[in-house]
C-alpha positions in Angstrom: -23.9 -1.2 41.5 -24.2 2.3 40.4 -27.3 2.9 38.9 -27.2 2.9 34.9 -23.7 1.3 34.8 -25.6 -1.9 33.7 -26.4 -0.1 30.3 -23.5 1.6 30.1 -21.6 -1.7 30.3 -23.4 -3.5 27.4 -21.8 -0.5 25.0 -18.5 -1.0 25.9 -16.3 -1.2 22.4 -15.6 -4.8 21.4 -12.2 -5.5 20.0 -12.0 -5.1 16.3 -11.8 -8.0 14.4 -10.3 -7.2 11.7 -8.5 -4.2 11.4 -8.0 -4.0 7.8 -11.7 -3.9 6.9 -12.0 -1.5 9.8 -9.6 0.6 8.1 -11.4 0.5 4.8 -14.8 0.8 6.6 -13.2 4.5 8.3 -11.8 5.7 4.8 -15.4 5.4 3.5 -16.9 7.1 5.8 -14.7 9.8 6.8 -13.6 12.1 4.0 -9.7 12.3 3.3 -7.7 15.1 4.5 -6.9 17.8 1.6 -3.9 18.2 3.8 -2.8 14.6 2.9 -1.0 13.3 -0.2 -1.6 9.4 -0.8 0.8 8.0 -3.7 1.4 5.0 -5.5 3.1 4.5 -8.4 5.1 1.4 -10.0 8.1 2.4 -12.0 10.7 0.4 -14.6 14.1 0.9 -14.7 16.1 -0.6 -17.8 19.2 -2.1 -15.5 19.2 -5.1 -13.0 18.2 -4.9 -9.5 21.6 -4.7 -8.1 22.4 -2.1 -10.0 19.3 0.0 -9.5 20.4 -0.6 -5.8 23.6 0.8 -5.8 22.7 3.9 -7.8 19.9 4.6 -5.2 22.3 4.3 -2.0 25.3 6.4 -4.1 23.8 9.5 -1.7 27.1 11.9 -3.2 24.8 11.5 -6.5 21.5 12.6 -5.4 21.8 16.4 -6.6 22.7 15.0 -10.4 19.2 13.6 -10.8 17.2 15.0 -8.4 17.1 19.0 -9.0 14.7 20.0 -6.0 16.9 18.5 -3.1 19.1 20.7 -1.8 21.4 20.8 1.6 21.4 17.0 1.9 23.0 15.3 4.4 22.9 11.9 6.2 23.6 10.3 9.9 25.3 6.9 8.9 27.3 5.8 6.1 25.2 3.7 4.7 21.2 2.6 4.1 20.4 0.7 7.1 17.9 1.0 9.7 18.8 4.0 12.0 19.9 5.7 9.0 18.5 9.5 8.8 18.2 11.6 5.5 18.2 15.2 5.7 17.2 17.8 3.0 15.1 20.4 1.6 12.9 20.0 -1.0 12.3 23.0 -3.4 10.1 21.9 -6.3 9.2 24.5 -8.8 6.6 25.8 -6.6 6.5 28.8 -4.4 7.2 26.8 -1.2 10.3 24.3 0.0 9.8 21.8 2.5 12.4 20.8 5.0 12.3 16.7 5.5 13.9 14.2 7.8 13.8 10.7 6.6 14.4 7.9 8.9 15.1 4.4 7.9 12.7 2.1 10.1 13.2 -1.1 7.6 16.0 -2.0 4.9 16.7 -5.1 2.8 19.3 -4.3 0.4 18.3 -4.5 -3.1 14.6 -5.5 -2.0 12.8 -3.0 0.2 13.1 0.3 2.0 10.7 1.4 5.1 10.5 4.8 6.7 9.1 7.5 7.9 8.9 11.0 6.7 9.4 13.9 9.5 9.3 17.9 9.1 7.5 19.9 6.6 5.8 16.2 5.6 5.0 13.4 8.1 3.9 10.4 7.1 5.6 6.3 6.1 6.9 5.8 2.7 8.0 2.4 1.2 9.9 1.4 -1.6 10.2 -2.5 -3.1 12.0 -3.2 -5.6 11.6 -6.7 -8.1 13.4 -7.5 -10.9 15.9 -9.5 -12.4 19.3 -9.0 -13.8 18.1 -6.9 -16.6 15.1 -4.6 -15.3 13.9 -3.3 -12.1 10.4 -2.7 -10.7 10.5 -0.3 -7.9 7.2 0.4 -6.3 6.7 3.4 -4.3 3.7 4.0 -1.5 3.5 6.9 0.5 1.1 8.7 2.5 2.3 12.0 3.9 0.4 15.0 5.5 1.7 18.6 5.2 2.6 20.6 8.1 3.0 23.9 6.9 0.6 26.5 7.4 0.4 27.6 3.8 0.8 24.5 2.5 -2.5 23.3 4.5 -4.3 26.4 3.4 -3.5 26.0 -0.1 -4.6 22.0 0.3 -8.0 23.4 1.5 -8.6 25.6 -1.8 -6.9 23.6 -4.3 -6.0 20.0 -3.5 -5.9 18.9 -6.7 -3.7 21.2 -7.9 -1.2 20.2 -5.5 -1.4 16.8 -6.0 -0.5 17.2 -9.5 2.3 19.2 -8.6 3.4 16.1 -6.3 3.1 14.1 -8.6 4.6 16.2 -11.2 7.7 16.7 -9.1 7.7 12.6 -8.4 7.8 12.0 -12.3 10.6 14.6 -13.0 12.8 13.0 -10.6 12.1 9.6 -11.4 12.9 10.2 -15.2 16.3 12.5 -13.8 17.1 8.9 -12.0 16.3 7.1 -15.3 18.8 9.1 -17.3 21.3 9.2 -14.6 21.0 5.0 -14.9 21.2 5.1 -18.7 24.4 7.7 -18.6 26.2 5.3 -16.1 25.3 2.6 -18.5 27.0 4.4 -21.3 30.3 5.1 -19.3 
């Protein structure tokens, strides 16, 4: 045995018994990065789940309710595991973000799990619940800003970027809600 190895072996890392508790403890100790946006919100739409899903997956109409999405394209013809959505998001701020959204999980009219790549990186989930008259969508994601100018801006003004992000999401959701109501009226 090498001198000192016994003391070293006493301090080997042990497997984590409760990963969720460990993750919470880590977040309480380590300051969150200002370059990361964590988002969770629940939205209600005045149409049934099947109808909401159909509108969400009608990709040719995205531009009518998502004004900041440009250069949209897709690999695949339907929303399923492996589908990749490409686009450029141009919010009313002085930056553009190219993103690719890779669908990792898809339960039609129930749940979409995806990984965002490009100028934003991270996981995202949309869960749908409801009945024939209303759909409740829970949206959650954690994305890291990858562009150098955005990362610098985040270090100085993270609350401003978070509010801008939330405004863009709210405006997009409002546009989708109007789109659903317009479809109902026709």
